[in-house]
Each structure stands twice: as C-alpha cells, then as structure tokens.
C-alpha positions in Angstrom: 63.3 20.0 101.8 62.4 19.4 98.1 59.7 17.0 99.2 58.2 19.7 101.4 58.3 22.2 98.6 56.6 19.8 96.2 53.8 19.1 98.8 53.4 22.9 99.3 53.3 23.4 95.5 50.6 20.7 95.1 48.5 22.3 98.0 48.8 25.8 96.4 47.9 24.5 93.0 44.8 22.8 94.3 43.8 26.1 96.1 44.4 28.0 92.9 42.4 25.6 90.7 39.5 25.7 93.1 39.1 29.5 92.6 35.9 30.6 90.7 36.7 32.3 87.4 34.6 35.3 88.5 36.9 35.7 91.6 40.0 35.4 89.4 38.7 38.2 87.1 37.8 40.5 89.9 41.0 39.9 91.8 43.1 40.3 88.6 41.5 43.8 88.1 42.4 44.8 91.7 45.9 43.4 91.4 46.5 45.4 88.2 45.1 48.6 89.9 47.4 48.0 92.9 50.4 47.4 90.5 49.7 50.5 88.4 49.3 52.7 91.4 52.5 51.4 93.1 55.4 53.0 91.2 56.5 56.1 89.4 56.5 54.6 85.9 58.6 57.4 84.4 61.8 55.7 85.7 61.2 52.4 83.9 62.5 51.7 80.4 62.6 47.9 80.1 60.1 45.5 81.8 59.7 41.7 81.7 56.2 40.5 82.3 54.7 37.1 82.0 51.7 36.4 79.8 48.8 34.9 81.7 48.1 31.3 81.4 44.3 31.3 82.0 44.1 27.6 82.6 46.4 28.0 85.6 44.2 30.9 86.9 47.2 33.2 87.1 46.5 36.9 87.8 45.8 38.4 84.4 48.5 40.8 83.1 46.8 41.8 79.9 45.7 45.3 81.2 49.1 45.9 82.8 50.8 45.1 79.5 48.5 47.5 77.7 49.3 50.2 80.4 53.0 49.8 79.7 52.4 50.0 76.0 50.4 53.2 76.5 53.3 54.6 78.6 55.8 53.8 75.9 57.7 51.3 78.2 59.3 48.4 76.4 57.8 45.1 77.7 59.4 41.7 77.0 56.8 38.9 77.2 58.3 35.4 77.0 56.6 32.8 74.8 54.6 30.5 77.0 56.6 27.6 75.7 60.0 29.3 76.2 62.2 27.2 78.5 65.3 29.4 78.6 65.0 33.1 79.6 66.7 35.9 77.7 69.8 36.9 79.6 71.2 39.5 77.2 68.6 42.2 78.3 68.8 44.2 81.5 65.4 44.7 83.0 64.4 47.5 85.3 61.4 45.5 86.5 60.4 41.8 86.3 56.8 40.8 86.9 56.9 37.3 88.2 54.0 34.8 88.3 53.7 33.6 91.8 51.9 30.5 93.0 52.5 31.3 96.6 54.6 33.6 98.8 55.6 34.2 102.4 56.1 37.2 104.6 59.8 37.3 103.8 59.3 37.7 100.0 60.1 34.0 99.2 58.1 32.7 96.3 57.1 29.3 95.0 56.3 29.0 91.3 55.0 26.2 89.1 58.3 24.2 89.3 59.8 24.7 85.9 62.6 27.0 87.1 62.2 29.6 84.3 62.1 32.5 86.8 64.8 31.1 89.0 67.1 31.1 85.9 66.0 34.6 84.9 66.1 36.3 88.3 69.6 35.2 89.1 70.8 37.1 85.9 69.0 40.3 86.9 70.4 41.4 90.3 69.5 45.1 89.9 65.9 44.6 88.6 63.0 45.3 90.8 61.2 41.9 91.3 57.4 42.0 91.8 55.3 38.9 92.2 51.6 38.9 91.4 49.6 36.5 93.6 46.2 36.1 95.3 46.1 36.9 99.0 44.8 33.4 99.8 48.1 31.9 98.6 50.1 33.6 101.3 52.0 30.9 103.2 52.2 32.2 106.7 54.5 29.4 108.0 57.1 30.2 105.3 58.3 28.7 102.1 61.4 26.5 102.2 64.0 28.6 100.4 66.9 27.0 98.6 70.3 28.6 97.8 69.2 29.3 94.2 65.9 31.0 95.2 65.8 34.7 94.6 63.3 36.5 96.9 60.9 39.1 95.6 61.1 42.8 96.5 57.3 43.3 96.4 54.2 41.1 96.2 51.0 42.6 94.9 47.7 40.9 95.7 44.1 42.0 95.3 44.1 43.1 98.9 47.5 44.8 99.5 51.0 45.5 98.5 53.8 43.9 100.5 57.3 45.3 100.4 60.3 43.4 101.5 63.6 45.1 102.4 66.4 44.1 100.2 
C-alpha cells in the first residue's frame, strides 16, 4: 500500500506544481472566504494553523491567520522546520495542509508525518483540510491505521463535511 501512496503523492505533487500562480492566489482567496464563512467563530479559543509554504503552492493561510488575530482567537503556527508537533496544547480547531483528499475525508500530505503525529494527540479538535478541488482523489486514498481522517475539507469550489 505504501508504494501506491507514494505514487499518488508524486502525481498530486506534479499537479500542484503545474498550477499557475495566479490560480493559486485566486483559489486561496476563495478557500479563505469559504473557511471564514463556515463556522461560528465565537466558540473557538485555540487554533492550530499551518503557515503557507509558497514554493509548494499550498493554499495561502495569511488572511485566515489575520482573521483569527482580529477575532482575538489564539493561533499556534508551527515553524516550517519544526519536525515534532506540540502535544501539550489542546486545540479546538486544526487547519491541515492537504495535498489531496478523497470523498471519505482521508487526506494525503507531503509525507513528513507532522500532521499524523499532531492529529492523533487531538481527538476532540475539529480537523479541517485546505486543498484545491482539482486534488480530489475520486478513487480514494489508501488509508493506513495511523491516518486520521478530516472532518471537513474546504476548497475554492465547495465545503465538504464528513460525518465523524
């Protein structure tokens, strides 16, 4: 199964890297709008959100992080070089960078395992992946025992909720 996952990851990376920067900017704006309009933010106190790595063409989180700041919601942003997640903080919400996702809420990331290690320590947190609609894997992502599925995936086109 690992070989299939690696092949899928390579395919998704190539699709991501072929995206025009103008598309990434426009899609990121729409993803942020969909995310901001999704929830009642008054109930959130502690959020974990990734900082965008532009060279990987990840959906940009800068405006969302500013939104949280304006709302007075604490936001933990891991250092891009951080290999081990904080496990002493209980998050209400975790925003997960998502290379690809399927219709069951399974995700595939970049392969470092950071979010696998974080999500397993946060069973009560709402887990939302940000991804581009074109990286939906309709045939499914091979899930392993340690993989934690997402509750919601937000794309530039829609919001998908998964029953958990």
